[in-house]
Every structure is written in C-alpha cells, then in structure tokens.
N, C-alpha and C positions, 0 to 999 in steps of 0.2 A: 597706458604706460609704455606699451612696446612700440609705439609710433617715435617715442623719443630717443629710440636706441635703433642701430643699424642692425639687423638680425640677417644673418647669412646662412644659407643651406648649401651643404657639400654632398654631392652625389657621385660616389665611384661608380664608373660605368664600364662594365665589362659583361658583354653578351646579355644586354638588357634592351634591345631594340624593340621588343615585342611590349614593353612596359613603361619605358622611360617618359614617352611623351605625355601617358594619363598621370604619372607620379608627378611630373613638372605641373600640368594643368591643375591638379588637386591641391597645389601649395598656395596657402592664403596671402592676402595682401600685407599682412603683417611682416611679411619676409621682404627685404629690400634687394638681395641679391642672390642669385643662384649660381653656384659654380659646378658644372657637370665636368667631370675629370675622365677623359678617355683614358684608361690604363693599357695603351696598346693594344686595344680590342680587336681581335681579328675580323669582327663584324663591323668595324669602323662606326661604333656607337656615336662618335663626337661629329663625324661629317653627317650622318644621319639626323642629328639634333639639329645642326646648323641649316640643315636643308628642309628640315619640316617643323621645326618650333619658331614661333613668332613671339614668344614672351621677351619683352626687352630685358627683363632682370637676368636672364641666362647669359653665362659667359662660359663658353666652351674651352676648357684646359686641355692639353696633350702631354702625356708622358712619352718620352722618346722610345722607354723600354718598359715591360711590364713589370711593375714594383709591388703588385698585391694590394688589397684594399687599404692597408695602412699607408702605403706610399701615395695612393692616390688622394686620400684624405689629408694628408699632411700637406700635398701640393696645393689643395685647395685651401687650407689653414692658412699656409704661408702668403698666398695672393690676398686672401681676405683681410688678414692683418695688415698687409701694407696698404690696402684701401680703406682702412679705418672701421671694420666690423667690429661691433660690441660683443655679439654672442654668435656662436656657429653651432648649426644643427647638423648632425650627419644623418642622412636618409639614403638607403639602399635604392637602387634603381629597378628593384624586380618586382615592385608592387606589394611586398609583404608588409610594408609600414604605413599606416595610415597618416598622411600629411595634415589632417585635422587635429592630430594631437601635438603639433608643434608648439602651439600656445602653453600647453600643459608643460611641456619641456624646458621652455625658456622662462616661465614664470617665477620659480624660485631662485632663478639667476638674477632676473631683473629686479627681485625684491630684496636681493643680497643675503638669501637664505641657504645658497648653495653655489659652489664654483662649476660643478659638474653633475649633470643628470643623466640617468640611463634607464632604459625600458627594463621592466622586470615582467616577464611572461608567466612567472610562477606566482605570482600573487593571487589569483583566482583560480581555484582548483579546476572549476567548469570551463575555464578558458583554455586549459591544457589539452582537452579533447582532441582538438584537430592535429596537435603536435605528434609526428611519429614517434613510436615508443624508444627507437634506437636514439633519435635526438633527445628525447625526454630524459632518458638515462644518461647520455653523454654530457648534456649540459648541466645535469645535477652533479656529476662528478668533477667537471671542470670548475663549477661554482663553489666546491668546497676547497679545490685546491687553491682557487684564487683568493678565497678569503683569508687564507693564511699568508700567502705571498703578498698581497696587496696591503693587509692590514684593515680593510673595510669588511668587518664581521656582519655587518647588518645588510649588505648588499648580496644580490643574487643574480644568477643569469647573466655572467660576464661577458659570453660572447654575442649577447644582444647588441647589435649595431646601431640601434637608435638611440642617440646620444645627443647631448647639448653642452658646450662648453663656453665659459666666459674668455673674452679675449686676455683678462688680466692673469688668469690661471694659465692661459696658452702660452703667454710669453715667459713664463716661468720654467717652462718644460724645454729639455733639451730635445727638440723634435727630431733632428738627424740621428739621435740614438734610440728612438723609439722603434719597436719592431715593426717591420713594414708589411708583414703578411697577416695570417688568421690570427696570430698571438697579440695583434696591435691592441685590441680592447682590453685585455688583461695587462699587458705590459704597461699601457696608459695608465691603468688604475694604480700600479705599483708605483710609478713616476709621480703621480697626484699625491700619494700618500707622503713620499719623501718632501715634496713642497709645502706640505700642510693644507691642501686642498680639501673642502668639505663636499662628500659626494651624497647624492639622494636618489633614491630609486623612484621611477615612476610607473605605477601598474598599468599593464597594457595586455591585449589579447594576443595569442598567437594566430597568425594568419598564414595559410597555405593555400595556393591555388595552382595553376599550371605551370609555375615557373621552376626551372631547373637549379638547384643550389650548387655551388662548386665546393661546398663544405663538407668533407667526409669525416665524421666524428670518429671512426675507427682508425684513420690515419693520423689524427692530431692528437690523439691521447698522450701517447709518449713524448712527442715535441713539447706538448704543453705542460707534462709533469716536469721534464727537464727545465724549462723556462720558468716553471713557478719556483722550483727548488732553488734556481741561482737567484731568483728575485726576491725570495723570502731571506737567505743568506745576506745579500746586499742590504735589504731594508732594515733586518736587525743590527747589522753592522753599522750602518748610517745613523739610526736612531737611537741605538742604546750604548753605543761606544765610541762614535767618531764625533757627533754633534751633541751628545749628552750623555749622562752616566746617572742611574738611579738604583734604587732598590731593586727594580725588576732586572736591571742587568747583573747585579749579584746573584738574584734568585736562577737566572737562567745559566750562569756559569757553574755555580754550586749544584744545581739541578743535573746538569750534563754530566759534571765529573762524577757525582754520586752514582748516578744512573749506570754510567758506562762501567764504573769501578765494579759496582755489584754484579753487573752482567758478565764481565770479565772473569771476576773472582769465582763466581757461582759456577760458570761453565767450567773454570779450570778444576774445581773441586769436584764437581759433578763427573768429569772425564776421570780424574784421579780415583774416585770412588769406585766407577764402573772397572777400571783398568787393574786395581787392586782388590776388588771385591771386597772393599772395607766400607762399612756404612760411615756417613758423614756424621761427624758430631754435632750436637745441637749449636755449639758454639760457631762450627763453620757454617751452618745454615744460617744462623743469625747474622754473621758478617757478611754475608752475600745478601740476603733478604732486606736487612734493614738500610742499607744505602740505596737499594732500589726504591724502598717505600718512601724514604724522604726525598729521593731524587724525583720522583714522580709528584711528590707534593710541592717541591720548588718548582718545577716545570709548569704545573697547574696554575700556581700562584703567577708565574710570569704571563702564561697565556691570559689569565683574568686582567692582569695590569694592562696587557698589550690591547685587549679589547675595550679597555677605559681610555685608552690612550689614542682612539680615533681622533681626527680633526673634527671639532664641533663649531668652529666660528669660520664663516666663508670669508676667502680673500676677496671676494666679489662684492663684500659689503661696502667698499670703496668705490664701487662702479659708478654709482650715482654722482658722487663728488667729482670723480676724474671726468665724467661727461660733462658736467656743468661748467668745470674750469676749462675743458676744450672747446665747449661752445661759446663761452664768454669771449674767449680768444679770438 
C-alpha cells in the first residue's frame, strides 16, 4: 500500500555529522524522498551529506539562518508539498530514532485512521530505563501541560520528534505561524486540534547513545508553560466561543465565575475576620464555600466534555480518493 503513495522523510540537520549517514542508510525503500535540511549548521552538515551520501532520494536543503528544529522541518514540509508528497515523516539525524519504524508511523495515515502520528516512549515502562531521570521527569511534566493546551488528552510524550503527518492535514495548517524552535511539536498539536485532525500515538523505545542533545529540560520548562497557557486560551476561545457554542461553553463560564467569586469573597471574609478578631458566621462560610464547590463541579464537567471533544475522524480518510483522482488525471 505504501508504494501507491509518495512518502517523504524530513531530517533537520544540526551538528549530526557523526550519525546522519547511518540514519539515511537505514531508511527503507518505502520512502520516495528524503529532505535533509541544514539549519545553518556550524559543522556544515549539508555539505557533508552532499559529499558523502550517494542515495539518490536525498535532497539537501539549506536555511540561510538558524531557525531551530521547527524551522528546518517546516522548510522540508513546504518543499515536499510542492513536489507532491502524500505523507511526511520527521526523523532526527542524531541516531535516536529507528528508521525501521517508519512503516508503523505511516500505516494509520495511509489507512485513513489518523492524520498525525507521533512516538510515545512512555508506553512501555521497561523501555524508559535508558532515559535520563531529568528527561523522564521533564517529559512527564511537559506531557501534562500539552494535554490541556492541545486538547489531545490521550497522547503523551509531546516533545518526541518522531512524527508523521499527511499532506492533507499539513495543507490546513498555518505553517508560517507554527513555533520554529523546541516548542514546535507541542504547538503543532495545538494547531492540529484547531483544524480537527486526528492524532495517534505510536509506542516506541527510548534510545540514547553517544549523541549530544541540544534540548535542556530545565531551560525550556518555563517557556513551554507560557506557550501552553497561551495555546490553551486560544484553543478554548476558538473551539467553544468563536466557531461553536455548547453546554460546555456555559459550564466553563459559570464554573470560572463561581470559583473566582467564592475565592475572592472567601479571602475577603477571612481577612475581615482576622482584622476584626470576629469569627465568620456560618452564612458567610457557606456563601464562600458553595460557589467554589459549584464552580469546581462545572469546571470538571467542562474538562470531561473537552476530553470527549477530541477529533475522532481523520481528515486523511479522503487521502485514497484524492490520490486516485490525481493519478487518473
């Protein structure tokens, strides 16, 4: 089935000279095109590939300035879309991702079961042993942040860069607005939810060798938190107020208002009680506690509705028909 479609691999290249040739060599013949994007690499990875790689599928692209992993991948996406690729697989050039898994990543997309697939290193507990503890903790925290901001509550390991996406879903995304650096994968998930794309996790093992990662969990936690909070606000506004309005929208508004009122009123009453040395009456306590309780209930109901509102039908279900129409022409 894969032979009926053009599968392209995009490899962002930045300080990967020690591993990139082996990564390319291990990519199977199910892949039609390989875009190696030199992201203004100080080691001149692109020139290194041109001089040492004989694989005719490889096309080396160059960024005039360093744009980060997202900028490199988006460059590859745009060129691949222009050249008619149907599915894009993003593989890092540092040897941490097994190219033999490409078939697993593209299979749900080619079957019309998903628009975007991504690796999940947390699926098998035993497979997490090679992962450094700081990365394990950091990825877990980032995963919970991204669940809320993206709306894909069943996905995990959002910073996993092993992904595949259909051209149909890709064309619906505002690629120039997607975050260019380490927030790329998380921001992409948010934008996929906005266009109604179906996402599926692909279990995989964590692999760590002698490669040097440029990702510092300690430094990106706060930027990721800010980015996820921003995306959460935009997603809720788009999905529940701008493009649609439902009982969940009412639950969110009522829940937030009641909770805020209860907290503010309760804090004020508590401060007054302390300042005047006067015990609060039962009515005052109830007037603060009841809105908080009701607010929490409404907010929990909204979260439940939001969980059930994840896209369940793939945009890529039309991929086969589109391909047949293009081939007939």
